[in-house]
C-alpha positions in Angstrom: -30.0 -24.8 101.4 -29.5 -26.1 98.0 -27.3 -25.8 94.8 -29.6 -25.1 91.8 -29.8 -26.8 88.5 -26.8 -25.1 86.9 -24.4 -27.4 89.1 -21.4 -24.7 89.9 -18.6 -25.0 91.8 -19.7 -22.1 93.8 -23.5 -22.5 93.0 -25.4 -19.3 93.4 -29.1 -19.0 93.2 -32.2 -16.9 94.0 -34.0 -16.6 97.5 -36.4 -14.2 96.8 -37.3 -11.3 99.1 -40.7 -11.5 99.6 -42.7 -8.3 101.6 -45.3 -8.0 103.8 -45.4 -6.8 107.8 -48.7 -7.0 109.5 -49.4 -4.2 111.5 -52.2 -2.3 112.3 -55.2 -1.6 109.5 -58.4 1.0 109.7 -61.8 -0.5 109.0 -64.2 1.2 106.8 -67.8 1.1 105.9 -68.4 0.7 102.3 -71.1 -1.7 100.5 -68.8 -3.3 97.3 -70.3 -6.2 95.2 -67.3 -8.5 95.4 -67.6 -10.9 92.1 -70.9 -12.5 92.2 -71.6 -12.3 96.4 -72.3 -9.1 97.7 -70.5 -7.8 100.7 -72.7 -5.3 102.5 -71.0 -3.1 106.0 -67.0 -3.5 106.8 -64.6 -4.0 104.4 -61.2 -4.3 105.7 -58.0 -3.4 103.9 -55.4 -5.2 104.5 -52.9 -2.3 104.5 -49.5 -4.4 104.7 -50.6 -6.5 102.2 -48.3 -4.4 99.1 -45.1 -4.6 99.1 -42.8 -1.9 100.2 -41.3 0.8 97.3 -43.7 -0.6 94.7 -44.9 3.0 94.5 -41.4 3.5 93.1 -42.0 1.5 89.9 -43.7 1.9 87.1 -45.9 -0.6 85.9 -45.5 -2.9 82.2 -48.8 -4.1 81.9 -51.6 -6.3 83.4 -51.4 -9.5 83.8 -53.4 -12.1 81.5 -57.2 -11.8 83.1 -56.9 -15.7 82.6 -53.8 -16.4 84.6 -53.9 -18.5 87.7 -53.1 -17.0 91.2 -52.9 -19.5 94.0 -54.1 -17.8 97.5 -54.0 -19.0 100.8 -56.0 -17.1 103.8 -55.2 -17.3 107.4 -57.7 -16.1 110.0 -56.9 -14.7 113.0 -57.3 -17.3 116.0 -58.3 -16.3 119.7 -56.6 -19.3 120.8 -53.0 -18.7 119.8 -52.1 -17.9 123.1 -53.6 -21.2 125.0 -51.7 -23.5 121.9 -48.3 -22.2 122.6 -48.5 -22.7 125.9 -49.9 -26.2 125.4 -47.1 -26.5 122.9 -44.6 -25.5 125.5 -45.8 -27.8 128.6 -46.1 -31.2 126.9 -42.2 -30.5 125.9 -41.2 -29.7 129.8 -40.9 -32.3 131.8 -41.6 -30.3 135.0 -45.0 -30.1 133.6 -47.9 -32.4 134.5 -49.1 -32.0 131.0 -45.3 -33.9 130.3 -45.6 -36.1 126.9 -49.3 -35.9 126.6 -48.8 -35.1 123.3 -52.4 -34.3 121.3 -53.1 -35.4 118.1 -54.3 -33.1 115.4 -58.3 -33.7 116.0 -57.9 -32.7 119.6 -55.9 -29.8 118.8 -58.9 -28.9 116.0 -61.6 -29.3 118.8 -59.7 -27.4 121.9 -58.1 -24.5 119.5 -59.9 -24.8 116.2 -62.3 -21.9 114.9 -66.1 -23.0 114.7 -67.3 -24.8 111.8 -69.7 -22.1 110.7 -66.7 -20.0 110.4 -64.7 -22.1 108.2 -67.7 -22.1 106.3 -68.4 -18.8 105.6 -64.5 -18.3 104.8 -64.9 -21.0 101.9 -68.1 -19.7 100.9 -66.7 -16.1 100.3 -64.0 -17.7 98.2 -66.0 -20.0 96.0 -68.9 -17.4 95.6 -66.0 -15.2 94.2 -65.2 -18.3 91.6 -62.6 -19.1 93.2 -61.7 -23.1 93.6 -60.8 -24.5 97.1 -57.6 -26.5 97.0 -57.2 -27.6 101.1 -58.9 -26.3 103.5 -57.7 -27.0 107.3 -59.8 -29.0 109.6 -59.4 -26.2 112.6 -61.1 -23.8 109.9 -58.5 -20.8 110.4 -56.7 -21.4 106.9 -57.7 -22.3 103.3 -55.9 -22.1 100.0 -58.0 -21.7 97.1 -56.7 -20.8 92.9 -58.6 -18.2 90.6 -57.6 -16.3 87.7 -56.1 -12.4 87.7 -59.9 -11.2 87.0 -61.7 -13.3 89.8 -59.2 -12.4 92.3 -59.3 -8.7 91.0 -63.3 -8.4 91.3 -63.1 -10.3 94.9 -60.1 -8.4 96.7 -61.0 -5.2 95.0 -57.5 -4.5 93.8 -55.6 -4.1 91.0 -53.0 -6.2 89.8 -50.0 -5.3 87.5 -46.7 -6.4 85.8 -43.5 -4.9 86.7 -40.2 -5.5 85.5 -36.7 -4.4 87.4 -33.4 -5.2 87.3 -34.2 -8.4 85.4 -36.8 -9.2 87.8 -40.4 -9.8 86.3 -43.4 -10.0 89.0 -46.7 -9.3 89.5 -48.5 -7.6 92.4 -51.3 -5.7 93.6 -51.4 -2.3 93.3 -53.7 -1.2 96.2 -54.6 -3.1 99.3 -57.1 -6.1 99.1 -60.4 -5.6 100.7 -61.9 -8.4 103.0 -65.0 -8.8 105.0 -64.0 -7.4 108.4 -66.2 -10.6 110.2 -63.6 -13.0 108.6 -60.5 -11.3 111.2 -58.5 -12.4 108.5 -54.5 -12.3 109.8 -52.8 -12.8 106.3 -53.3 -13.3 102.3 -50.7 -14.5 100.6 -50.7 -15.0 96.8 -51.0 -11.8 95.7 -47.6 -11.0 93.9 -45.1 -13.6 92.4 -42.2 -12.2 93.6 -42.2 -13.6 97.6 -41.3 -17.0 96.8 -39.4 -19.4 99.0 -36.2 -20.8 97.1 -33.9 -23.5 98.4 -30.9 -21.9 99.0 -27.0 -22.7 97.5 -24.7 -25.9 98.3 -21.6 -26.9 96.2 -21.7 -29.0 93.7 -19.3 -30.6 91.4 -18.8 -32.7 88.6 -17.4 -36.0 89.9 -14.4 -38.1 89.7 -12.0 -35.6 89.2 -8.8 -35.9 90.8 -8.8 -35.8 94.8 -7.7 -32.8 96.4 -5.2 -31.3 99.1 -5.3 -29.2 101.9 -9.4 -28.1 101.1 -9.6 -25.4 103.1 -7.3 -23.1 105.7 -4.1 -24.9 104.3 -5.0 -28.1 106.2 -2.3 -30.7 104.8 -4.4 -34.0 105.5 -6.3 -35.8 102.2 -10.0 -34.4 101.4 -12.3 -36.5 100.4 -13.9 -35.6 97.2 -16.7 -36.2 98.8 -18.3 -38.8 101.6 -21.0 -41.5 100.7 -23.5 -42.9 102.5 -21.1 -45.6 105.0 -18.9 -42.8 105.1 -21.1 -39.9 106.8 -22.8 -42.6 109.0 -19.6 -43.8 110.2 -17.8 -40.4 110.6 -21.2 -39.4 112.9 -20.6 -42.8 115.1 -24.0 -44.4 113.7 -24.6 -47.6 115.1 -25.0 -50.4 113.3 -27.7 -51.8 115.3 -30.0 -48.9 114.8 -30.8 -47.6 111.2 -33.9 -45.7 112.1 -36.1 -48.9 112.2 -40.1 -48.6 112.5 -39.8 -44.7 111.9 -41.2 -42.7 108.6 -39.5 -39.4 107.4 -41.0 -36.8 105.1 -39.5 -34.3 103.0 -41.1 -30.7 101.8 -40.8 -29.6 97.9 -42.3 -28.5 95.1 -42.6 -30.0 91.4 -42.1 -33.7 90.0 -41.1 -36.8 92.1 -40.6 -39.3 89.7 -37.2 -38.3 88.8 -36.2 -37.4 92.4 -37.3 -41.1 93.1 -35.7 -42.5 90.3 -32.3 -40.8 91.5 -33.0 -42.3 94.7 -33.3 -45.6 93.4 -29.7 -45.0 91.7 -28.4 -43.7 95.1 -29.5 -46.8 96.8 -28.2 -49.3 94.4 -24.8 -47.2 94.6 -24.6 -47.3 98.5 -25.8 -50.8 98.7 -29.2 -49.7 100.9 -32.3 -50.9 101.0 -35.1 -49.5 98.3 -37.2 -47.2 101.2 -40.9 -47.3 100.4 -41.7 -43.6 99.0 -45.1 -41.8 99.8 -46.4 -39.3 97.1 -48.6 -36.5 99.1 -49.6 -34.0 96.3 -50.4 -30.6 98.4 -53.1 -28.1 97.7 -54.0 -27.6 94.1 -51.1 -28.3 91.0 -49.8 -29.0 88.9 -46.8 -30.3 90.0 -44.8 -29.9 86.9 -41.8 -27.7 87.9 -38.2 -29.7 88.2 -35.8 -26.6 88.8 -35.3 -27.6 92.6 -34.8 -31.5 91.6 -31.3 -31.6 93.0 -32.4 -29.8 96.1 -34.9 -33.1 96.7 -32.7 -35.4 95.4 -30.2 -34.0 98.2 -32.6 -34.2 100.7 -34.1 -37.8 100.3 -30.7 -39.1 99.6 -28.8 -37.6 102.8 -31.6 -38.4 104.9 -32.3 -41.9 103.8 -28.4 -42.3 104.1 -28.3 -41.9 107.7 -31.7 -43.9 108.7 -31.7 -46.1 105.8 -33.7 -48.8 107.7 -36.7 -46.3 107.6 -40.4 -47.8 106.9 -41.5 -45.0 104.9 -40.2 -41.7 103.2 -43.1 -39.2 103.0 -42.7 -36.7 99.9 -44.8 -33.8 100.7 -44.6 -31.8 97.4 -46.5 -28.3 96.6 -47.2 -26.5 92.7 -44.4 -24.3 93.7 -42.6 -22.6 96.6 -44.6 -19.6 97.0 -45.3 -18.6 100.3 -49.3 -19.6 99.9 -48.0 -22.7 98.8 -45.9 -23.4 101.6 -48.4 -22.6 104.0 -50.5 -24.9 102.6 -47.9 -27.8 102.5 -46.6 -27.3 106.4 -50.3 -27.6 107.0 -51.4 -30.4 105.3 -48.5 -32.5 107.2 -49.2 -30.9 110.8 -52.6 -31.8 109.9 -52.3 -35.3 108.9 -52.9 -37.8 112.0 -50.1 -40.1 110.3 -47.7 -38.1 109.2 -44.1 -38.7 110.3 -43.4 -37.6 113.3 -39.8 -36.0 111.9 -39.6 -34.0 108.5 -37.1 -31.6 106.8 -37.6 -28.5 104.6 -34.5 -26.9 103.4 -35.9 -23.0 102.1 -36.1 -19.8 103.7 -36.5 -16.3 103.1 -35.3 -13.3 105.0 -37.3 -12.8 108.4 -40.3 -10.1 108.4 -39.2 -7.2 110.6 -41.4 -4.3 111.6 -39.1 -1.6 109.2 -40.0 -3.1 106.4 -42.7 -0.6 105.2 -40.3 2.2 106.7 -37.0 1.1 104.3 -38.6 -0.6 101.4 -36.3 -3.3 99.9 -33.7 -3.0 97.3 -35.5 -5.0 94.7 -37.8 -2.1 94.7 -35.8 0.8 95.4 -33.4 0.6 92.7 -30.5 0.1 94.6 -27.7 -2.3 94.0 -26.7 -2.9 97.5 -28.7 -3.7 100.9 -30.6 -1.5 102.8 -29.9 -2.9 106.1 -32.7 -5.6 106.0 -34.3 -7.9 103.9 -38.1 -7.5 102.9 -39.3 -10.2 104.7 -42.1 -13.0 104.2 -45.4 -12.9 104.3 -45.5 -16.4 105.6 -44.1 -15.5 108.9 -46.9 -13.4 110.3 -49.3 -15.8 109.1 -48.3 -19.2 110.8 -45.9 -18.5 113.3 -48.8 -17.9 116.2 -51.5 -20.2 115.0 -49.6 -23.2 113.1 -46.4 -23.7 113.7 -47.1 -24.6 117.7 -49.0 -27.8 116.8 -45.4 -29.2 115.8 -44.5 -28.9 119.4 -48.3 -29.6 120.8 -47.9 -33.2 118.7 -44.5 -34.3 120.1 -43.5 -33.8 116.2 -40.4 -32.0 114.6 -39.2 -29.8 111.5 -35.2 -29.9 110.7 -35.1 -26.7 108.9 -31.5 -25.5 107.0 -29.8 -22.1 108.5 -29.0 -21.0 105.2 -25.5 -20.2 103.2 -25.0 -16.7 103.8 -23.4 -16.6 107.0 -24.1 -14.3 109.8 -26.6 -12.3 107.4 -30.0 -12.9 105.8 -29.7 -13.0 101.9 -30.6 -9.9 100.8 -27.5 -9.1 98.3 -29.6 -7.4 95.0 -27.4 -7.2 92.1 -28.8 -6.1 88.4 -29.8 -9.1 86.4 -29.9 -11.4 89.7 -32.5 -9.9 91.7 -32.6 -11.3 95.5 -29.3 -12.9 96.1 -27.8 -16.1 98.0 -24.6 -18.4 97.5 -21.7 -18.8 99.5 -21.3 -14.7 100.7 -22.1 -13.2 103.8 -24.5 -10.3 102.7 -23.9 -8.2 105.8 -27.5 -7.4 107.0 -27.8 -9.0 110.4 -30.9 -10.8 110.4 -31.7 -14.4 109.6 -34.1 -16.8 107.6 -37.6 -18.0 108.1 -38.9 -20.7 109.2 -35.0 -21.6 110.8 -35.6 -18.3 113.2 -39.1 -20.0 114.4 -39.7 -20.8 118.0 -40.9 -24.2 116.9 -38.3 -25.7 114.0 -34.7 -26.9 115.0 -32.6 -24.4 112.8 -29.2 -27.0 111.5 -26.1 -24.5 110.6 -23.5 -25.8 108.7 -19.7 -27.7 109.6 -16.8 -28.9 107.6 -16.3 -32.5 108.9 -12.3 -33.5 107.5 -11.6 -37.3 108.0 -7.9 -39.0 107.9 -8.6 -40.0 104.2 -8.4 -43.3 105.2 -11.0 -46.0 104.0 -12.9 -46.2 105.7 -12.6 -42.7 106.9 -12.0 -41.4 110.6 -12.8 -38.5 112.1 -10.2 -35.8 111.8 -11.5 -32.6 112.1 -14.9 -30.5 112.5 -14.9 -27.3 111.9 -17.6 -24.3 111.6 -18.5 -23.5 107.8 -17.9 -19.9 107.2 -20.9 -19.9 105.0 -23.4 -21.6 107.2 -26.5 -19.7 108.6 -26.6 -18.6 112.2 -26.8 -15.5 114.7 -29.3 -13.8 116.4 -33.0 -13.2 115.3 -34.0 -9.3 115.9 -37.5 -9.8 116.1 -38.6 -13.2 117.4 -38.5 -14.4 120.7 -36.3 -17.4 122.1 -38.5 -20.3 123.3 -37.9 -21.1 127.0 -34.9 -24.0 126.6 -33.1 -21.6 125.4 -33.0 -18.9 127.7 -29.9 -19.7 129.9 -27.6 -20.0 126.8 -29.0 -16.2 125.1 -27.8 -13.5 125.8 -29.3 -10.7 123.1 -32.5 -9.0 124.0 -35.5 -8.6 122.0 -37.3 -5.5 122.3 -40.1 -5.1 119.1 -41.6 -7.9 117.0 -42.3 -8.5 113.6 -45.4 -7.2 113.9 -44.4 -4.0 115.4 -45.8 -5.0 119.3 -42.9 -4.5 121.9 -41.7 -7.2 123.9 -41.9 -7.7 127.9 -38.7 -6.4 129.1 -36.2 -9.2 129.7 -37.2 -11.2 126.2 -34.5 -12.8 124.7 -34.0 -13.1 121.3 -34.2 -16.2 119.1 -31.4 -17.5 118.3 -29.5 -20.2 115.6 -28.7 -22.7 114.7 -29.5 -25.2 117.3 -27.5 -27.8 116.1 -25.3 -28.2 113.0 -23.7 -30.9 110.7 -21.9 -31.4 107.5 -21.7 -28.4 105.0 -19.1 -28.9 102.6 -15.8 -27.6 101.6 -16.8 -24.9 98.3 -13.8 -26.4 96.7 -14.1 -29.9 97.3 -15.8 -32.0 100.3 -19.5 -32.5 100.4 -21.8 -35.3 100.1 -21.8 -37.7 97.1 -25.4 -38.0 95.3 -27.5 -39.1 92.2 -28.9 -36.3 90.6 -30.2 -36.6 86.9 -29.0 -40.0 86.8 -25.3 -38.9 87.7 -23.0 -38.9 91.0 -22.3 -35.6 92.1 -20.5 -34.2 95.3 -23.2 -31.4 96.7 -23.1 -29.6 100.4 -24.9 -26.4 101.9 -27.1 -26.6 105.1 -29.5 -28.3 102.7 -27.2 -31.6 103.6 -27.1 -30.9 107.2 -30.8 -30.4 107.7 -31.6 -34.0 106.3 -28.6 -35.3 108.2 -29.9 -34.2 111.2 -33.7 -35.7 110.5 -31.7 -38.7 109.7 -29.6 -39.1 112.7 -32.7 -37.9 115.1 -34.7 -40.8 113.5 -32.5 -43.3 114.9 -33.3 -42.0 117.9 -36.9 -41.9 117.5 -36.4 -45.4 116.6 -35.0 -46.5 120.0 -38.1 -44.3 122.4 -39.8 -46.4 124.4 -43.1 -45.7 122.2 -41.8 -45.5 118.8 -45.5 -44.3 117.2 -45.6 -41.1 119.7 -41.8 -41.2 120.0 -39.8 -38.8 122.6 -41.1 -35.6 121.8 -39.7 -32.5 119.7 -36.4 -32.3 119.2 -35.5 -29.0 120.3 -36.1 -28.9 124.0 -34.4 -32.4 124.6 -31.2 -31.2 122.5 -30.6 -28.3 124.9 -31.7 -30.2 128.4 -28.4 -32.4 126.8 -26.8 -29.3 125.7 -26.5 -28.1 129.6 -26.0 -31.4 131.0 -23.3 -34.1 131.7 -24.0 -35.8 128.6 -23.6 -33.1 126.4 -19.7 -34.5 125.5 -21.5 -37.9 125.0 -24.1 -36.8 122.5 -22.7 -34.0 120.4 -19.5 -33.3 119.3 -19.2 -29.8 119.9 -17.6 -27.8 117.0 -15.9 -24.7 118.6 -13.5 -23.6 115.9 -14.5 -20.6 113.1 -16.7 -18.3 112.7 -19.7 -17.5 110.0 -18.8 -13.3 110.2 -20.2 -11.9 113.0 -20.3 -14.7 115.2 -17.6 -17.3 116.5 -17.6 -20.4 117.3 -16.7 -21.6 121.0 -17.1 -24.3 123.2 -20.7 -25.2 124.3 -23.4 -23.7 122.7 -22.8 -20.6 119.8 -24.6 -18.7 117.4 -22.3 -20.5 114.4 -23.0 -24.1 115.0 -25.3 -24.2 118.1 -24.6 -27.2 120.3 -22.4 -28.7 117.4 -23.0 -32.0 115.1 -24.5 -35.6 116.8 -22.6 -38.6 118.0 -25.5 -40.9 117.4 -24.4 -43.4 119.2 -24.3 -41.5 122.2 -27.0 -39.2 121.3 -29.6 -42.3 121.3 -28.2 -43.5 124.6 -28.6 -39.9 126.2 -32.2 -39.6 124.9 -33.3 -43.5 125.0 -30.9 -44.9 127.8 -30.6 -47.9 125.2 -29.3 -48.3 121.2 -31.9 -51.2 120.3 -34.7 -50.1 118.2 -38.0 -50.8 119.8 -39.7 -52.5 116.4 -37.9 -54.7 114.9 -40.3 -56.1 112.4 -39.1 -55.8 109.0 -40.1 -54.2 106.2 -40.7 -54.8 102.3 -38.6 -52.8 100.2 -40.3 -50.7 98.0 -41.9 -52.5 94.8 -40.3 -52.1 91.6 -42.0 -50.0 89.1 -45.1 -51.8 87.1 -44.3 -53.0 83.6 -45.3 -51.0 80.8 -47.9 -53.1 78.1 -46.7 -51.1 75.6 -43.2 -49.2 74.7 -44.1 -45.9 76.2 -42.5 -46.1 79.2 -42.9 -42.4 80.9 -44.5 -38.8 80.2 -43.3 -35.8 81.2 -45.4 -32.3 82.1 -45.1 -29.9 79.3 -43.1 -26.5 79.2 -41.0 -27.0 82.7 -37.2 -27.2 80.4 -35.8 -24.1 81.3 -32.1 -22.4 80.5 -30.8 -23.4 84.2 -27.4 -21.2 83.4 -29.4 -17.7 84.0 -28.5 -17.2 87.4 -31.6 -15.4 88.9 -35.4 -16.4 90.0 -36.9 -19.3 88.5 -39.8 -17.8 87.4 -37.4 -15.8 84.8 -35.8 -18.6 83.3 -36.2 -18.3 79.8 -38.0 -21.6 78.2 -36.6 -24.0 76.2 -39.1 -25.8 74.0 -36.1 -28.3 72.4 -35.3 -28.9 75.5 -38.8 -29.8 76.9 -39.3 -33.8 77.4 -43.0 -34.9 76.5 -42.5 -39.0 76.2 -39.7 -41.5 76.1 -40.2 -44.7 74.7 -38.4 -48.6 74.4 -38.2 -51.1 71.9 -36.4 -53.7 70.3 -34.9 -52.6 67.1 -32.2 -53.9 64.4 -33.4 -57.5 64.0 -33.3 -57.4 68.1 -29.9 -56.7 68.7 -30.6 -53.2 70.0 -32.5 -51.6 72.7 -34.0 -48.8 70.9 -35.0 -45.4 72.9 -36.9 -42.5 71.5 -37.2 -39.3 73.1 -40.2 -37.1 72.2 -39.4 -33.3 72.1 -42.0 -30.6 72.6 -40.4 -28.6 69.6 -37.0 -29.5 68.0 -35.8 -26.3 66.3 -34.0 -26.8 63.4 -31.0 -24.0 64.9 -29.7 -25.9 67.6 -28.8 -24.9 69.7 -31.0 -21.8 70.5 -28.2 -20.7 72.7 -25.6 -21.0 70.6 -23.5 -18.1 72.9 -24.7 -18.3 76.3 -25.6 -14.8 77.5 -24.4 -15.0 80.7 -21.5 -16.5 80.0 -20.5 -15.7 76.2 -19.1 -19.6 75.6 -19.9 -21.4 72.8 -22.8 -23.4 74.2 -24.7 -26.9 73.0 -27.4 -29.5 73.9 -27.3 -32.6 75.5 -30.4 -35.4 75.3 -30.0 -38.7 77.3 -31.5 -41.4 78.0 -30.6 -44.3 80.2 -31.5 -47.5 81.7 -30.8 -50.1 84.8 -30.0 -53.6 83.5 -28.7 -56.0 86.2 -27.5 -53.1 88.6 -25.7 -50.9 85.8 -27.4 -47.8 84.2 -26.3 -48.0 80.6 -26.9 -43.9 78.9 -27.1 -43.0 75.4 -26.2 -39.4 74.6 -27.3 -37.1 71.8 -25.1 -33.7 71.3 -25.5 -30.5 69.3 -23.4 -27.9 68.6 -23.5 -25.0 66.4 -22.7 -25.8 63.0 -21.6 -29.6 63.6 -23.7 -32.4 63.4 -25.5 -34.6 65.8 -23.1 -36.9 67.5 -24.3 -40.2 69.7 -22.3 -41.5 72.4 -23.2 -43.8 75.4 -21.7 -45.6 78.2 -22.5 -47.0 81.9 -22.2 -46.3 85.1 -21.1 -48.8 87.2 -23.7 -49.3 90.9 -20.8 -50.4 92.8 -17.9 -47.9 91.8 -20.2 -44.6 90.5 -18.0 -44.3 87.4 -18.8 -43.4 83.9 -17.0 -45.4 81.2 -17.8 -45.3 77.5 -19.5 -48.9 76.1 -17.2 -51.1 74.1 -17.8 -52.5 71.0 -20.6 -51.5 68.6 -21.6 -47.6 68.4 -24.5 -46.1 69.1 -26.9 -45.5 66.4 -29.0 -42.5 66.1 -31.0 -40.3 64.1 -32.7 -36.7 64.6 -36.1 -35.8 63.8 -36.6 -32.0 63.7 -39.8 -30.0 64.6 -43.4 -29.9 66.5 -42.9 -33.0 68.9 -39.7 -34.3 67.3 -38.1 -37.3 67.9 -34.5 -38.3 68.9 -33.7 -42.1 68.8 -30.9 -43.4 69.8 -30.1 -47.2 69.8 -27.9 -49.2 72.0 -26.1 -52.5 71.0 -27.2 -55.3 73.5 -24.4 -56.9 73.4 -22.7 -53.5 75.5 -25.4 -54.5 77.6 -24.1 -58.1 78.6 -26.9 -59.7 76.1 -29.9 -59.6 78.4 -32.6 -62.3 77.6 -35.9 -61.4 75.9 -38.3 -60.6 78.9 -35.4 -58.9 81.0 -36.6 -56.5 82.9 -35.6 -52.8 81.9 -35.6 -50.9 85.3 -36.1 -47.1 85.6 -35.6 -45.5 82.6 -35.0 -41.9 83.0 -34.4 -39.1 80.2 -32.8 -35.9 80.5 -31.6 -32.8 78.8 -29.3 -30.4 79.6 -27.1 -27.0 78.1 -23.2 -28.0 78.2 -21.0 -25.2 77.9 -16.8 -24.5 78.6 -18.4 -24.0 82.3 -17.4 -27.0 84.6 -21.0 -28.0 85.0 -23.8 -29.4 82.9 -27.2 -27.2 83.2 -29.8 -29.7 83.4 -33.2 -28.5 82.0 -36.0 -30.9 82.2 -36.0 -34.3 83.5 -38.6 -37.2 82.6 -39.1 -40.8 84.5 -39.2 -43.1 85.7 -42.8 -43.9 85.4 -42.6 -47.6 84.2 -40.2 -50.7 83.8 -39.9 -52.2 80.2 -39.8 -55.8 79.6 -37.7 -56.6 76.8 -39.4 -57.6 73.6 -43.0 -56.9 75.3 -44.1 -54.6 72.4 -43.8 -57.9 70.2 -46.1 -59.8 72.2 -49.1 -56.6 72.7 -50.8 -55.0 70.0 -49.5 -51.2 70.4 
């Protein structure tokens, strides 16, 4: 899982501990007016849909009546058992259904609910004033939004605001009521505490001295970070197969433009083709968040490093990572007939268990230590048996990072921090969801060391002490795991007893590079700068890229080989195991110890791509050799404005905790950016418009979490002839604004100051204030009039004595700029 926007050496990010355990509820006979529709007869109170332990807190108020809430409703589906049976059958070589994968439309026809049921569900929601964002063609799932006032009336419940241990959230204080004839299985979105968050990774400033002896007293050199060529070589990627003819998908949230901009810099640095990117916004927006951008940078760059010749990379991006929004983006990928066969998600929450209600949750019980288990999530009861089996039935694969807290679920609660995550085992012996789903490939973490040569060769790979792994206590294992697991499963997350002899799901299934928390990781571009990062958020997209190369050599690359997990287990239990995998048998993640063969720390181990492709396909060469045109360049701007940015999305990422609590930073909130010629045509002028440039800068003169002197940076960069040029304005309390500039070579990734004339700048405070910085064209190689200035981007950050920049906002790229174009147009 990922590093937060504060790029710390040992980063810490919040994984919000959601609530809700499915259980029995009682029907009540009543007549209630729900918003604009009269519901007469039975109303079902969803008694499990109130956060456990909430009664221990005193509400601080009532949320604004016009505040928008996003809800997701999943209905019970009587075909769940039959759908699961089909999902297993089409991936079982012994079944006559083997590889007879279904399309989404075929699954809707056979296992969906009647159209009349879907229509009734939508009428109920829209009759209460809510707006439909997404309705699944299977008629059992809908996402909608409405105001607090509308939702309270529709569900006959009350919402309140709460504050505890630095967490501020809203939640319903009574069970919501829904029409009994709709048979609602799950209702998500009534509280802002339930929120999937990417996990933790290592992240360091680049170009520091090389490290040796990175871990456990190892004496050979430890690289600062592997680049794309390194990681492919170390996992034995064949030059003849680079994923041709396949596509991949990444799940994320918020803005995509800065992610694509960083991907372009990564491709140039690593001499990779420009992959075509398609953005699919799921559900309802707005899509303005950028506090997870470093995670999506890692996901996009790691996956394309492993499979650089894919035809397309699809970004399924939601408004947020709330349970409701995550359910929607999963649903849209699964129901998209043209979606990639493989996808990666680098986020998770504690799995739901039947003790949630009994024990409550540390967040809500005024305790500073775990209470033996986490609060769980509301997504798992909603989708595990209804939506997720479709992944296997369609022959697709979802890779998911196993987490960065070792054998523990991330439940630790610290005053002022909230739900914890990070490079720390947190004792509770349960796992995260969706990594424990029977229908995903769970990816754990290793530490991969080379001999330090150029190019590098494999030296040693051991288990990461922080890689997530272990046995679920409440989710049963899929049939392909039955021969490698021993722990029994007694009761499910819904409180139902399992048949005698049922085994619990074990994770991870496989593993890949996590990165040494001191140094070793993977080199990615974040906000235009080369950084070293890692975590199981690196391992998951690496495995997706590896599997994409396997799929490229399939007999029919359009339908592929089927879901990866059953195939990987068949290979793991065959004579081809040591050909296809690097068996990682050294290390521990807390409760579990790596061992030869399958284990609950690294699964089957990491991929040997050449051997794996041969083991699955019998050949290496991709089946589809048609060349794919590289992604086109950005359109040219007709005027000087080259990008715009959503408002109110700049945050102080030095404040560790739930992203929803991070204080807004209007003086770091980018509104738009513009380029033009200036000073007699000898300078490239960059103009960054900021929401509100205070006359007292910075707001955080002393950062509240560090008590260190703080400053603020505003940076504008462009690409010209394969080199990134940047200008930065810096301010610290009591000092004048200073201006500096530099360039980043796409050959070396290193930043060096500009030579010659200095950067000239001016600062205009106030609402929609501007920061103007002029870069001498002489320092840019004197580009000619009409030259294309590519991918203009801007980003802001809080600077400090800490060894990282806390990025606050990022904008662009939207349009390229033709040098001097504004002179030829009336703007």
